[in-house]
C-alpha positions in Angstrom: -6.9 -190.5 32.0 -5.1 -186.8 32.2 -3.2 -185.6 28.9 -0.1 -186.5 31.1 -0.9 -190.0 32.1 -2.0 -190.8 28.2 1.4 -189.3 27.2 3.4 -191.3 30.0 1.3 -194.4 28.5 2.3 -193.8 24.7 6.0 -193.4 25.8 6.1 -196.7 28.0 4.4 -198.6 24.9 6.8 -196.7 22.5 10.0 -198.1 24.7 9.3 -201.6 25.9 9.3 -202.3 22.5 12.3 -201.1 21.4 14.4 -201.4 25.0 15.5 -204.4 27.6 14.0 -203.8 31.0 16.7 -203.0 33.5 18.5 -205.3 35.1 19.7 -205.0 39.4 23.0 -206.9 38.8 23.9 -204.9 35.4 27.4 -203.6 34.9 28.0 -199.8 35.0 30.3 -197.0 34.2 30.3 -193.6 34.1 31.7 -191.0 31.7 33.1 -194.2 29.6 35.4 -195.1 32.5 37.1 -198.6 31.5 35.1 -198.7 28.5 34.9 -198.0 25.1 31.8 -199.0 23.9 30.6 -197.6 21.0 28.3 -200.2 19.4 25.9 -200.4 22.7 25.6 -196.8 22.8 24.9 -196.3 19.1 22.2 -199.5 19.0 20.5 -197.8 21.8 20.1 -194.3 20.3 19.3 -195.8 16.8 16.2 -197.6 18.8 15.1 -194.4 20.3 15.7 -192.0 17.1 12.6 -192.5 15.4 10.5 -191.1 18.1 13.2 -188.6 19.7 12.9 -190.0 23.4 16.9 -189.3 23.4 16.4 -185.9 22.6 13.0 -184.8 24.1 13.3 -181.2 24.1 15.0 -180.4 20.6 12.2 -179.3 18.2 9.9 -181.8 16.0 11.9 -180.3 12.7 14.9 -181.9 14.3 14.2 -185.5 15.5 12.6 -184.3 18.7 9.4 -184.3 20.6 9.3 -180.6 21.4 8.4 -181.7 24.7 7.6 -179.5 27.8 9.1 -179.6 31.0 6.4 -182.2 32.3 6.7 -184.4 29.4 10.7 -184.3 29.5 10.7 -185.3 33.3 8.1 -188.1 32.1 10.4 -189.4 29.4 13.9 -189.4 31.6 11.4 -191.5 34.2 10.0 -194.1 32.0 13.5 -194.6 30.3 15.0 -194.8 34.2 12.9 -198.3 33.7 15.4 -199.7 30.9 18.9 -200.7 30.2 21.2 -197.7 29.4 24.1 -198.2 28.1 26.7 -195.5 28.9 26.6 -192.6 27.0 29.6 -191.2 27.4 30.9 -191.3 23.7 27.8 -189.5 22.5 27.1 -186.9 25.8 28.8 -184.2 23.3 26.6 -184.5 20.9 23.4 -185.1 22.5 23.5 -182.6 25.5 26.2 -180.0 24.4 26.9 -179.8 20.3 23.2 -181.2 19.4 21.2 -178.4 21.4 23.7 -175.4 20.9 23.0 -175.7 17.6 19.5 -175.5 17.6 20.2 -172.4 19.6 23.0 -170.9 17.2 23.3 -172.8 13.9 21.1 -172.2 10.3 18.6 -174.1 9.5 20.4 -175.8 6.6 23.0 -177.0 9.3 20.8 -178.4 12.0 19.2 -180.6 9.1 22.5 -181.5 8.4 24.1 -181.6 11.6 21.0 -182.9 14.1 19.7 -186.4 12.9 23.4 -187.8 12.5 23.7 -186.7 16.6 20.2 -188.0 17.6 21.1 -191.8 16.0 24.5 -191.9 17.3 26.1 -192.2 13.8 28.1 -189.3 14.5 30.0 -188.6 17.4 31.3 -184.8 18.5 34.0 -183.8 20.8 34.6 -180.1 22.0 37.4 -178.2 20.7 38.0 -175.3 23.7 40.3 -176.0 26.2 44.2 -175.2 25.3 47.3 -175.8 26.8 47.4 -172.0 27.7 43.8 -171.7 27.8 42.2 -173.7 30.1 39.8 -172.1 32.9 41.1 -168.6 31.4 39.1 -169.8 28.5 38.9 -166.7 26.5 42.9 -166.2 26.6 42.7 -169.1 23.4 45.3 -168.5 20.7 44.1 -171.4 17.8 43.6 -169.0 15.2 41.8 -169.6 12.2 42.4 -167.5 9.5 40.0 -166.2 6.1 41.1 -168.1 2.7 38.5 -167.5 0.5 34.8 -169.9 1.5 37.5 -171.6 4.0 39.2 -171.4 7.0 42.7 -172.2 8.0 43.1 -173.7 11.2 46.7 -173.5 13.3 47.2 -174.4 17.0 46.5 -176.9 19.6 43.4 -178.3 22.1 43.9 -180.3 24.9 41.9 -182.6 27.1 39.7 -183.5 24.8 37.2 -185.9 25.0 36.0 -188.2 22.2 38.5 -186.5 20.0 40.0 -189.9 18.5 36.8 -191.6 17.9 34.7 -189.0 16.8 33.5 -187.2 13.4 32.9 -183.6 14.4 34.6 -181.1 16.9 33.1 -178.1 18.1 35.7 -175.6 17.5 36.8 -172.1 19.4 39.3 -170.2 17.1 40.7 -166.9 17.2 39.8 -164.9 14.1 40.0 -161.2 15.1 43.5 -161.2 17.6 43.4 -156.8 17.4 40.0 -156.8 19.4 39.3 -157.9 22.8 40.2 -161.7 23.6 36.2 -162.4 24.3 35.0 -160.5 20.6 37.7 -161.9 18.2 36.7 -165.6 18.4 34.8 -167.9 16.0 32.8 -171.0 16.5 32.9 -173.7 14.0 31.8 -177.2 12.8 35.3 -179.2 12.2 35.8 -182.6 10.1 38.4 -184.0 12.6 39.3 -186.4 9.7 40.4 -182.7 7.5 44.0 -182.7 6.5 46.1 -181.5 9.3 44.6 -182.5 12.0 46.5 -184.5 14.3 44.9 -186.2 17.4 47.4 -187.6 20.2 45.3 -189.7 22.9 46.7 -189.2 26.4 46.5 -191.5 29.2 44.8 -191.2 32.0 45.9 -193.2 35.3 42.6 -195.0 34.9 43.6 -196.9 31.8 41.9 -195.0 29.8 42.9 -192.6 26.6 39.7 -190.5 26.5 41.4 -187.3 26.8 43.6 -186.4 23.9 45.8 -183.7 21.9 44.7 -182.2 19.0 46.9 -180.3 16.7 45.9 -178.2 13.6 48.2 -177.3 11.0 46.0 -175.2 8.5 43.6 -177.6 8.8 40.8 -176.6 7.0 37.2 -175.7 7.5 34.2 -174.3 5.1 32.8 -171.3 5.9 29.5 -173.0 5.6 30.7 -174.8 9.2 30.9 -171.7 11.1 28.5 -171.3 13.3 26.6 -167.9 14.3 28.6 -164.9 12.3 32.2 -164.0 12.6 33.5 -163.1 16.2 29.9 -164.5 18.0 32.1 -167.8 19.2 32.1 -166.3 22.7 28.2 -165.9 22.9 28.7 -169.5 21.4 30.4 -170.9 23.8 29.3 -169.8 26.6 26.0 -171.4 25.7 27.8 -175.1 25.7 29.3 -174.4 28.3 25.7 -173.9 30.4 24.4 -177.2 28.6 27.8 -179.1 29.9 27.3 -178.2 33.2 24.3 -180.4 33.0 25.9 -183.3 30.2 26.5 -185.6 33.3 22.6 -186.2 33.5 22.6 -187.9 30.0 25.5 -190.4 30.8 23.3 -193.5 31.5 24.9 -197.0 32.8 24.5 -196.6 36.4 24.6 -192.7 37.8 22.3 -191.4 40.3 19.8 -193.5 42.4 21.2 -196.6 40.5 24.5 -195.9 42.3 22.8 -195.3 45.6 21.3 -198.9 45.6 24.8 -200.4 44.3 26.5 -198.7 47.5 23.9 -200.3 49.6 24.3 -203.8 48.4 28.2 -203.7 48.0 27.7 -202.7 51.9 25.7 -206.0 52.9 27.8 -208.0 50.6 31.2 -207.1 52.5 29.1 -207.5 55.7 29.6 -204.0 57.0 25.6 -203.1 56.8 25.3 -203.3 60.7 28.4 -201.3 61.4 27.5 -198.2 62.8 30.3 -196.6 61.0 29.6 -198.3 57.9 26.2 -197.2 58.4 27.1 -193.7 59.1 29.5 -193.3 56.1 26.9 -195.4 53.2 24.3 -192.2 54.6 26.5 -189.4 54.2 27.6 -191.2 50.8 23.7 -191.2 49.3 22.5 -187.7 51.1 25.5 -186.5 48.5 24.2 -188.4 45.8 20.9 -187.7 46.1 21.5 -184.0 46.7 23.5 -183.9 43.5 20.7 -185.9 41.6 18.4 -183.1 42.7 20.0 -180.1 42.4 20.8 -181.2 38.3 17.1 -181.7 38.2 16.7 -178.4 39.2 19.2 -176.9 36.4 17.6 -179.4 34.0 13.9 -178.2 35.4 15.0 -174.0 34.5 16.1 -174.9 30.9 12.7 -176.6 30.3 10.6 -173.8 31.2 12.9 -172.0 28.7 14.6 -169.8 31.7 18.0 -167.8 30.6 20.6 -170.7 31.7 22.0 -169.1 35.0 24.2 -170.8 38.1 22.0 -173.9 38.7 24.5 -175.6 36.1 27.5 -174.9 37.8 25.5 -176.1 41.1 24.5 -178.6 39.4 28.3 -179.7 38.6 29.8 -179.1 42.3 27.3 -181.7 43.9 27.7 -183.8 41.1 31.5 -184.0 41.4 31.2 -184.0 45.5 28.9 -187.1 44.9 30.6 -189.2 42.4 33.9 -189.2 45.2 32.2 -189.7 48.0 30.6 -192.8 46.1 34.0 -194.1 45.1 35.8 -193.1 48.3 33.3 -195.1 50.2 33.5 -198.0 48.1 36.8 -198.9 48.4 36.6 -198.4 51.8 34.1 -201.3 51.9 35.8 -203.1 49.6 39.3 -202.6 52.2 42.6 -204.3 50.7 40.3 -206.4 48.1 40.4 -202.5 46.5 44.4 -202.7 46.3 44.6 -205.7 45.2 41.9 -206.8 42.5 40.6 -204.6 39.0 36.7 -203.8 39.1 34.3 -201.5 38.5 34.5 -199.5 41.5 38.3 -199.6 41.2 38.2 -197.8 38.0 35.5 -195.5 39.5 37.9 -194.6 42.3 40.6 -193.8 40.0 38.3 -191.6 37.7 36.3 -189.5 40.1 39.1 -186.9 40.5 39.0 -185.8 37.0 35.9 -184.9 37.5 36.8 -181.9 39.3 38.2 -181.1 36.1 36.2 -182.1 33.5 33.6 -179.6 32.1 34.8 -176.5 34.0 36.6 -176.8 37.1 35.1 -176.7 40.3 37.3 -173.3 41.2 35.7 -171.6 38.2 31.8 -173.2 39.1 32.8 -171.6 42.6 33.6 -168.2 41.4 30.3 -168.4 39.1 28.2 -169.5 42.3 29.9 -167.2 44.5 29.6 -164.3 42.0 26.0 -164.7 40.4 24.0 -166.4 43.8 26.1 -165.0 46.5 26.6 -161.8 45.3 30.4 -161.4 46.3 32.5 -158.9 43.8 33.6 -160.2 40.7 38.0 -160.6 40.6 39.4 -157.8 38.8 39.8 -158.3 35.3 42.2 -155.9 33.6 42.5 -157.5 30.2 38.4 -157.4 29.8 39.2 -154.3 26.9 42.3 -154.7 25.7 43.4 -156.5 22.5 43.8 -159.7 22.4 47.2 -158.8 20.1 48.7 -156.6 23.1 48.2 -159.1 25.7 51.4 -160.1 27.1 51.6 -163.9 26.8 54.5 -166.3 28.0 56.5 -168.1 25.4 55.6 -171.8 25.0 58.7 -173.7 25.8 59.6 -175.9 23.0 61.4 -179.2 24.1 63.6 -180.6 21.3 
């Protein structure tokens, strides 16, 4: 046997001792839609924590496998043979915060934060977007003021997934308003249970409350929980955003090829598998899903070989949005009137799918990145890049009383 075949055999044997084989008729969710199940994901991650299989590309000293690209691909293939719960609550930690900490945190911080992320004992959220700073994230106004060995944070964030049950938040805050907006930002790991942190969940049209507003009233964060140097927050943010565009691959619970199979099964159940139009629509949706899978794989492979993160992640995000929306729309077409009067997995997926174009960076921003960095189109004018943040005109926010 070759070295990779030996590795596959060892991974398969280890996983067979710890996981349950996948069932074709198992329930599915995507990005936590219709579910707030934390226990299933935590049990799954704890089962994998000892061998580093959930985070194969992390360094061995932090509980990963230190896997090569080929080895990481084998781990992903072998995990696909088993029941994978929807890991939505843990995706920020596993796929965004964790890798960002590997790149930017101190050894002491990594030793503190990475083990509980890997095991699912700590859930992280991402405190980036604000009411007046979404697509233009560098315009964020939440401020952190130094007070000895701590920082006092004041401001608001919005559209924060998982905030109402997260233990830590990857926070961006403005620490120097006298310099241009990209320069005066710092990154922190905020304790979500700290005094002065208030979380208000927002109800979505699919019934979930996964997004929240988060308000800070002089919430304190220790300087030892600052990530990278003061003023280096934008560099940390760019790393996190690059990982974010590929985070859907960690979602588990029915994404990708499994979703294609479920669409085929649904068409057969509804007696539409012999309808030429339905077959054409089914083929088109499967093509979208397959293109999304291959695009995401290309982005992952580029990262695994150590290439500087590029626009592949933006392409994967765009294709993933298109694929999921195509699948959800087709499912509702196949269900017909039942799709309107019944509640089920497909209805929840349909109501969730529009949000995919907003989560993790809007489709418009991703198209800008592809246009500039792939097609070579001229960038949009940016007149505020070199102006101190304190001198930028800002629209006063209305306060309802």
